[in-house]
N, C-alpha and C positions, 0 to 999 in steps of 0.2 A: 552600562545598560545595553549598549549595542551588542554585546556578546549574547545577551538573552534573545535579541532579535535573530541572530544567526542560529541559535538553538531552536527557536520557533520555526524558522525556515527549513532547517534540517528535519525537524519533526513533521512539518507540513509535507515535505517531500516523501517521507516515510508513509504517512497515512494516505496521501494521494496515490502512491504506488499500491498500497493495500486495497484501495478502492477498485482498481482495475480488474483483478481476477474475479472478485465477487460480483461486480456489475456485469461483466461479460458472461460469466457462467449463468447468472440469474436471468439475464435477458435471453440467453440461448435456451433457457428452460432446463438447465442441467443442475443437479445437486453439486455442492462443493463444501469443503471443510469450512467451518466457522467456529467462533467461540461459543456458540449456542448449541452445538451438536454434542452428542454423548459418544465417546469422551470429547471434551472441548478441544477444538483444533485438529482432531483426528477423524471423528465421525462426520457424516455428510448432513448438511442442512438443505432444506428445500430451496428451490430457485427463488421463491418469494422472499425468504429470509435473507438470501444472499443479495438480492436487489436492495433491500432495506439496509442491510449492513454496509454494502458498498456506498449507498447514498449518504449514510451517516459519516463514513470515512471521508467522502468527498466534501461534505459540509465542514467537518473539522479541519481538513486540509486547507480549504478556502479561508476559514477564519484565521488559521495560523499564518498563512502566507500573506493574505490581503489586509488583515486587520491588526497585525502586530508590526509596529514600526512603519517604515515607508519602503516596502519592498520595491526594488527597481530591477527588472530583468536585464537591463543594460549594465548594471553595476556588477562587476566580476565577483566581488565578495558575496553579494546576495545570491547571485545565480550559482556560485560554487557551493554555498551552504545547502541550497535546495537540491542541486544536482547530487551532492554527496548523500543526502538523505534518500533520494531516489535510487542511486546506485547501490549503496550498502544494504538498504532494506530489500531491494530487488534481488540481490544475490542471496540474502538470507532467506527470502521467500522461495527462491528457486531451489535451494537446498532442502528446505522444509517440505514444500509441496512435491518436490521431486521424489521423495520417499514413497508417496502414494500414487504417483502417476508415471513412474518409470523414468523421470528426467535426470536421475543421478547415475544411471548406468551408462557405461561407455557406448558410443555409437558404433554399430557394426556396419562396415561397408563391404 
């Protein structure tokens, strides 16, 4: 059963990471990609839609991390599962959103 807790913490890290760009873009009043745009994940959604989507991700992340098992930030295995979700999903998001915002091209110095 504990392996399901680690999976929940990993997933919680992923959706908490996904909440960040949506909340930040929305609060800044900027459109951003979301699953509700046309085409999904590529088109831009309004800042209001992004705040709502970001808040939903935040709530799901909270439920996965704080209400599944007994998450302990001081326990290395719990923190590693959460951290891996954050890291892997963050890299995946950087590659995906980098296509639209120029983040995948090499830096010119």
